[in-house]
KELO-433355 format. One record per residue (C-alpha): residue in three letters; y, x, z. Coordinates in steps of 0.05 Angstrom, whole numbers, padded with zeros to 5 digits, always signed. Example, Ala and Ser with C-alpha at 12.3 -4.5 7.8 and 13.67 -1.06 7.14 Angstrom:
BEGIN
ALA-00090+00246+00156;SER-00021+00273+00143;
//
This chain:
BEGIN
MET+00265+00000-00372;ARG+00222+00033-00309;THR+00147+00005-00311;ILE+00100+00019-00258;GLU+00046+00065-00274;HIS+00004+00080-00209;ILE+00000+00049-00149;TRP-00015+00089-00078;ALA-00045+00057-00018;ALA-00060+00085+00052;ILE-00135+00067+00063;SER-00162+00072+00137;LEU-00232+00062+00153;ASP-00258+00023+00214;PRO-00304+00064+00249;GLU-00346+00000+00278;ASP-00365-00030+00203;GLN-00347+00020+00153;THR-00296-00033+00121;GLU-00234-00001+00084;GLY-00168-00032+00098;VAL-00101-00023+00071;CYS-00053+00010+00127;ALA+00007-00025+00151;VAL+00072-00014+00193;LEU+00115-00067+00226;VAL+00184-00069+00198;GLY+00225-00117+00236;GLN+00179-00180+00247;ASN+00135-00169+00184;TRP+00078-00126+00166;MET+00096-00088+00116;PRO+00029-00053+00079;LEU+00034+00020+00057;ILE+00034+00010-00013;ALA+00077+00047-00060;ALA+00100+00042-00135;ASP+00140+00104-00139;GLU+00143+00174-00118;GLU+00202+00166-00071;ARG+00165+00109-00034;LEU+00102+00151-00040;LEU+00138+00206+00010;TRP+00153+00151+00058;LEU+00083+00119+00063;GLU+00052+00188+00075;GLN+00100+00198+00136;MET+00075+00127+00161;ALA+00001+00141+00147;GLU+00011+00208+00182;GLY+00035+00178+00242;ILE-00016+00125+00242;SER-00070+00178+00241;THR-00039+00212+00301;ALA-00028+00155+00343;ARG-00093+00121+00325;ASN-00133+00191+00320;MET-00167+00166+00251;GLU-00169+00189+00182;ILE-00128+00154+00125;LYS-00132+00170+00056;ILE-00088+00160+00004;VAL-00108+00131-00058;GLU-00078+00115-00123;PHE-00094+00066-00179;SER-00073+00071-00241;HIS-00112+00020-00290;SER-00075-00030-00299;GLY-00090-00105-00327;VAL-00055-00170-00329;LEU-00087-00220-00284;ARG-00044-00275-00292;THR+00031-00288-00312;ILE+00072-00336-00272;LYS+00129-00366-00302;PRO+00191-00398-00268;GLU+00188-00481-00272;ILE+00239-00508-00312;LYS+00281-00553-00272;GLN+00320-00605-00303;
//
């Protein structure tokens, strides 16, 4: 069984108010946040972040989160 031990995210900094935000890319008709939970997707995330950095002329950080705690467990409703 594979478990998630790390999550990586591409973070940008708004030059006007210094607010951090998670970068996203348009995939089809949906915006996908640049977040990865395995090293294979991390490589893709880095490539996308590099493209955004060049296109927007802005610095982007790849950050790692490795502390986890269960906020809530949601179980399916039993339908009769």
